[in-house]
C-alpha positions in Angstrom: -25.0 32.9 -23.3 -27.3 35.4 -25.1 -29.8 37.6 -23.4 -32.4 40.0 -24.7 -33.3 43.1 -22.6 -36.5 45.0 -23.2 -36.0 47.7 -20.5 -36.0 51.3 -21.9 -32.3 52.2 -22.2 -33.1 55.7 -21.1 -34.2 54.3 -17.8 -30.7 52.9 -17.2 -28.4 55.3 -15.3 -25.5 56.7 -17.4 -22.3 56.1 -15.5 -19.3 58.3 -16.1 -16.4 56.4 -17.5 -13.3 57.7 -15.6 -11.1 57.0 -18.7 -13.4 59.0 -21.0 -14.4 62.2 -19.2 -15.9 64.8 -21.5 -14.7 67.6 -19.1 -11.2 66.3 -19.0 -10.4 64.5 -22.3 -7.0 62.8 -22.5 -4.8 63.4 -25.5 -2.9 60.2 -26.4 0.8 60.9 -27.3 3.4 59.3 -29.5 5.0 57.9 -26.3 1.7 56.1 -25.5 1.7 54.5 -29.0 5.3 53.4 -28.6 4.5 51.9 -25.2 1.7 49.9 -26.8 4.0 48.7 -29.5 6.5 47.6 -26.9 3.8 45.5 -25.2 2.1 43.8 -28.2 5.3 43.7 -30.3 4.9 42.2 -33.7 2.1 39.8 -32.7 -0.5 41.7 -34.7 1.5 42.7 -37.8 -0.6 43.0 -41.0 0.5 43.4 -44.6 0.5 46.7 -46.6 0.7 45.8 -50.3 0.6 47.7 -53.5 -2.8 47.7 -55.1 -3.7 46.5 -58.6 -6.2 49.4 -58.8 -3.8 52.4 -59.0 -4.4 53.0 -62.7 -8.2 52.6 -62.6 -8.4 54.9 -59.6 -6.3 57.6 -61.4 -3.7 57.6 -58.6 0.0 57.5 -58.7 0.4 54.6 -56.3 -2.1 53.0 -53.9 -1.3 50.6 -51.1 -3.8 48.7 -49.0 -3.1 48.2 -45.3 -4.9 44.9 -44.8 -6.2 45.0 -41.2 -9.0 42.7 -42.2 -6.4 39.9 -42.2 -6.1 40.0 -38.4 -7.2 36.8 -36.6 -10.7 38.2 -35.9 -10.9 40.3 -39.0 -10.2 43.8 -37.9 -7.7 46.4 -36.5 -9.6 46.2 -33.1 -7.3 43.5 -31.9 -4.5 46.0 -31.4 -6.2 48.0 -28.8 -8.1 45.1 -27.3 -5.0 43.1 -26.6 -3.0 46.1 -25.2 -5.9 47.1 -22.9 -6.3 43.5 -21.5 -2.5 43.2 -20.9 -2.5 46.5 -19.1 -5.1 45.4 -16.5 -3.8 44.6 -13.0 -3.8 40.9 -11.9 -6.9 41.3 -9.7 -9.0 42.9 -12.6 -7.8 40.2 -15.0 -9.3 37.6 -12.8 -12.6 39.5 -12.5 -12.9 40.2 -16.2 -14.0 43.0 -18.5 -17.1 44.2 -20.2 -17.7 46.2 -23.4 -20.4 47.5 -25.7 -19.7 46.7 -29.4 -21.5 46.1 -32.7 -19.0 43.4 -33.4 -15.4 44.0 -34.1 -14.3 45.3 -30.7 -16.4 42.5 -29.1 -14.7 39.9 -31.3 -11.2 41.3 -30.5 -11.8 41.3 -26.8 -13.4 37.9 -26.8 -10.5 36.3 -28.8 -7.7 37.9 -26.8 -9.5 37.5 -23.5 -9.8 33.8 -24.2 -6.0 33.7 -25.1 -5.1 35.5 -21.9 -7.6 33.7 -19.7 -9.5 36.9 -18.9 -13.3 36.6 -18.7 -15.1 38.8 -21.3 -18.7 40.0 -21.4 -19.9 41.9 -24.5 -23.1 43.8 -24.9 -24.1 44.0 -28.5 -26.9 46.1 -30.1 -29.7 44.6 -32.1 -28.1 45.8 -35.3 -25.0 43.7 -34.7 -24.4 41.2 -37.6 -25.3 37.7 -36.6 -21.9 36.4 -37.9 -20.1 38.6 -35.3 -22.5 37.6 -32.5 -21.9 33.8 -33.2 -18.1 34.3 -33.4 -18.0 36.0 -30.0 -19.8 33.0 -28.5 -17.2 30.7 -30.1 -14.5 32.6 -28.3 -16.2 31.8 -25.0 -17.4 35.4 -24.3 -20.7 36.0 -22.5 -22.8 37.7 -25.1 -25.9 39.8 -24.4 -28.0 41.6 -27.0 -29.2 44.9 -25.5 -29.9 48.3 -27.0 -30.9 49.5 -30.5 -27.5 51.2 -31.1 -24.0 51.3 -29.6 -24.9 54.2 -27.3 -27.8 52.3 -25.7 -25.6 49.2 -25.4 -23.0 51.2 -23.7 -25.4 52.2 -20.9 -26.2 48.6 -20.2 -22.6 47.6 -20.2 -21.5 50.3 -17.8 -24.4 49.4 -15.4 -23.5 45.7 -15.5 -19.8 46.4 -15.1 -20.4 48.5 -12.0 -22.7 45.9 -10.5 -20.3 42.9 -11.1 -16.9 44.6 -10.7 -16.0 44.2 -14.4 -13.7 46.8 -16.1 -15.5 48.6 -18.8 -13.4 49.1 -21.9 -14.6 51.6 -24.4 -13.9 50.2 -27.8 -12.9 53.5 -29.5 -12.1 56.0 -26.7 -10.2 54.3 -23.9 -6.6 55.7 -24.0 -5.1 52.2 -24.2 -7.4 51.4 -27.1 -6.3 54.5 -29.0 -2.7 53.8 -28.3 -3.0 50.2 -29.4 -4.7 51.2 -32.6 -1.8 53.6 -33.3 0.6 50.8 -33.7 -0.9 50.2 -37.1 0.6 53.5 -38.2 4.1 52.5 -37.0 3.9 49.5 -39.4 2.6 51.7 -42.3 5.7 54.0 -42.1 8.0 50.9 -42.0 6.2 49.2 -44.9 5.8 52.3 -47.1 8.6 54.7 -46.0 7.7 57.4 -48.5 4.0 57.3 -48.0 2.4 60.8 -48.5 -1.2 60.3 -47.5 -3.2 57.8 -45.5 -7.0 57.4 -45.8 -8.7 56.0 -42.7 -12.3 55.0 -42.0 -13.8 56.8 -39.0 -16.5 55.5 -36.6 -15.8 56.3 -32.9 -12.5 57.9 -33.9 -10.1 55.6 -32.0 -8.2 54.3 -35.1 -7.7 57.6 -36.8 -6.7 59.2 -33.4 -4.0 56.7 -32.6 -2.8 56.5 -36.2 -2.7 60.3 -36.6 -0.6 60.8 -33.5 2.0 58.3 -34.8 1.9 59.5 -38.5 2.2 63.2 -37.8 5.1 62.6 -35.3 7.1 60.5 -37.8 6.1 62.4 -41.0 4.8 65.9 -40.1 3.9 66.6 -43.8 1.8 63.6 -44.3 -1.9 64.0 -45.3 -4.4 62.3 -43.0 -7.9 61.9 -44.4 -10.8 60.5 -42.4 -13.8 58.9 -44.1 -17.3 58.4 -42.6 -20.5 56.9 -43.9 -22.9 59.8 -44.8 -25.5 58.0 -42.7 -23.5 58.6 -39.5 -21.2 61.6 -39.8 -20.5 61.9 -36.1 -16.8 63.1 -36.4 -17.7 65.6 -39.1 -20.5 67.0 -36.8 -18.1 67.1 -33.9 -15.6 69.2 -36.0 -18.4 71.5 -37.0 -19.7 72.0 -33.4 -16.3 71.9 -31.8 -17.0 68.9 -29.5 -18.4 65.4 -29.7 -22.1 65.7 -30.5 -24.7 62.9 -31.0 -26.0 62.4 -34.5 -28.9 60.3 -35.8 -27.7 56.9 -37.0 -29.4 55.6 -40.2 -29.0 52.0 -41.1 -25.8 51.6 -43.2 -23.8 48.8 -44.8 -20.9 50.4 -42.9 -22.3 49.2 -39.6 -18.9 49.3 -37.9 -18.8 53.1 -38.4 -22.3 53.6 -36.9 -21.2 55.4 -33.7 -23.6 58.2 -32.9 -21.1 60.1 -30.7 -17.3 60.1 -31.3 -15.0 59.5 -28.3 -14.0 62.5 -26.3 -10.4 61.4 -26.1 -10.3 60.4 -29.7 -11.7 63.8 -30.8 -9.3 65.7 -28.6 -6.4 63.7 -29.9 -7.2 63.6 -33.6 -9.1 66.8 -34.5 -6.1 69.0 -35.0 -4.1 66.3 -36.8 -6.7 65.4 -39.5 -6.3 67.3 -42.7 -9.7 66.4 -44.2 -12.9 64.7 -43.2 -15.3 63.4 -45.8 -18.5 61.3 -46.0 -19.3 58.7 -48.6 -22.5 57.4 -50.1 -23.8 53.9 -49.6 -23.7 53.0 -53.3 -20.0 53.8 -53.4 -19.3 51.6 -50.4 -21.1 48.8 -52.2 -19.0 49.4 -55.3 -15.8 49.5 -53.3 -16.6 46.1 -51.8 -17.3 44.8 -55.3 -14.0 46.2 -56.7 -12.0 44.7 -53.8 -13.6 41.2 -54.5 -13.1 41.4 -58.2 -9.7 43.0 -58.4 -7.9 42.4 -55.1 -9.6 39.1 -54.3 -10.3 40.5 -50.8 -13.6 40.3 -48.8 -14.0 43.5 -46.8 -16.9 44.8 -44.8 -18.6 48.1 -45.4 -16.6 50.0 -42.8 -13.4 48.6 -44.1 -14.2 49.7 -47.7 -15.1 53.3 -46.8 -11.7 54.7 -47.6 -11.7 53.1 -51.1 -15.3 54.3 -51.6 -14.1 57.9 -51.1 -11.6 57.6 -53.9 -14.1 55.8 -56.2 -16.6 58.7 -55.5 -14.0 61.2 -56.7 -13.7 63.0 -53.4 -9.9 63.0 -53.2 -8.6 64.4 -56.4 -5.7 66.0 -54.5 -4.2 62.6 -54.1 -3.7 61.9 -57.8 0.1 62.4 -57.7 0.7 61.0 -54.2 1.7 57.7 -52.8 -1.4 56.7 -50.8 -2.1 54.1 -48.2 -5.8 53.1 -47.8 -6.7 51.3 -44.6 -9.0 48.3 -45.1 -9.9 48.1 -41.4 -12.2 45.1 -41.3 -13.5 42.1 -43.1 -16.4 40.8 -41.0 -19.5 40.9 -43.3 -22.4 38.5 -43.0 -22.5 36.1 -46.0 -26.2 36.9 -46.9 -25.4 40.6 -46.7 -22.4 40.2 -49.0 -24.6 38.7 -51.6 -26.9 41.7 -51.5 -24.0 44.1 -51.5 -22.5 42.4 -54.6 -25.8 42.9 -56.5 -26.1 46.5 -55.3 -22.5 47.1 -56.4 -23.2 45.7 -59.8 -26.2 48.0 -60.1 -24.1 51.0 -59.1 -21.6 50.0 -61.7 -24.2 49.9 -64.5 -23.8 46.1 -64.8 -27.1 45.0 -63.1 -30.1 46.5 -64.8 -33.9 46.4 -64.4 -36.3 47.3 -67.2 -39.9 46.8 -68.4 -40.9 46.0 -72.0 -44.2 45.2 -73.6 -44.1 42.3 -76.0 -46.7 40.2 -77.9 -48.3 37.5 -75.9 -48.6 35.3 -79.0 -46.3 32.3 -79.5 -42.7 33.3 -80.0 -43.0 36.8 -78.3 -40.9 35.9 -75.2 -38.6 33.8 -77.3 -37.8 36.8 -79.5 -36.9 38.9 -76.4 -34.7 36.2 -74.9 -32.9 35.7 -78.3 -32.3 39.5 -78.5 -30.7 39.4 -75.0 -28.7 36.4 -75.9 -27.4 37.9 -79.1 -26.1 40.9 -77.2 -24.4 38.7 -74.6 -26.7 39.9 -71.8 -27.3 37.4 -68.9 -30.9 37.1 -67.6 -31.1 37.1 -63.8 -34.9 37.2 -63.4 -37.9 37.6 -65.6 -41.5 38.3 -64.6 -44.8 38.5 -66.7 -47.7 40.8 -66.0 -50.9 40.5 -67.9 -53.8 41.6 -65.5 -52.7 45.2 -65.1 -51.7 46.0 -68.7 -54.2 48.4 -70.2 -53.2 48.1 -73.8 -53.7 45.2 -76.3 -55.1 42.1 -74.7 -52.6 40.1 -76.8 -49.7 41.8 -75.2 -47.7 41.1 -72.0 -45.5 43.3 -69.9 -42.2 41.7 -69.0 -40.0 42.8 -66.2 -36.4 41.8 -66.6 -33.4 41.9 -64.3 -30.2 41.4 -66.4 -26.5 41.5 -66.1 -24.2 43.3 -68.5 -20.5 43.7 -69.0 -20.4 47.4 -68.1 -22.4 50.7 -68.5 -21.6 50.9 -72.2 -23.0 47.4 -72.7 -26.2 48.5 -70.8 -26.6 51.4 -73.1 -26.2 49.1 -76.1 -29.0 47.0 -74.7 -31.3 50.0 -74.2 -30.8 51.1 -77.8 -31.6 47.6 -79.1 -34.8 47.3 -77.0 -36.0 50.7 -78.1 -35.3 49.9 -81.7 -37.5 46.7 -81.5 -40.3 47.7 -79.0 -42.5 50.7 -78.6 -43.0 50.5 -74.9 -39.7 50.3 -72.9 -39.3 51.6 -69.4 -35.6 52.0 -68.6 -34.4 51.7 -65.9 -37.3 50.3 -63.9 -36.9 51.3 -60.3 
């Protein structure tokens, strides 16, 4: 079932979540994480493997914690399963409700179906269609309401109160945070001498649970949080001293687009995080591309944020450390993936657009194509413009989109074009 709601979300009463009280935030403890581990056991174990990228990233050793290999494609399963299993029998029969842009919804839907617990998910309009359809396949009731996660949350809390459904905050419920922390217990077992862990941050639940466990087991470990620069809500909270709403700008890392971090997550994690950084969109694109080409892994924008920080050169202090980078999710729409690959190639200097004016007489275009061919440049698109060219009537302006081996190859192409043609615009944006 899918429903669209046009009611102004600000007209919907905001209901206090008793598990996420701003005036009385709950700090999750290591004992809480251990309790979660005892309940979910090894059912959600994910691999943590040495990367092939260590040398090109200029790091001593890099390991990837592959949470995107969970059944529904993200770390969210840990907290979702634990939260569902901790409900009393009466509430399990009534069911649960949540607001989510995708991964929390997927995790609840899948494990609710496995445990025979009814699940309703309220998803914002920005939720990727692939995630919406997957939730429906897992027999969840899906409703599309709200422009962002905070608006969807209002609707979910209202409906939960009306129908007696337990509202489960996907990044701030104490059971969610404790469940996510089980990932860190695995990391320490899989890479016993790990010195730093890089974790993507949206609402803060993952880094909160992981930080509690990591700092308890290895007090000197470095914990680095990474946000998309288009939604730096945890960084803003650290600056102000409490969770504060920020403007959300559309981002490839849609899973990190949480305008206000969780109060419990912030209270738990803030003092344990050694560094918070934000990454640019183009470097997230490039990180996704690197993971596809080198690791043979398809990871969504949020999942690639940690690697993006290293690619962007924001973590030079990790050069001589053994580092685990959390790849927290892999649910990316196929059409979006195609666009991201092209954007990644452009960021890498391997996808280039330029304009060149050539003769419109026979052989003019052929000469240009042969020049590109001789240089080993692949032509992706080519367009002609005659009507708006103000020079020689026997000339034509050609727009080209081409693929090169690397940035040096692109510079070689530029030099060759400028040697043969008077009018070259490079790059054309």
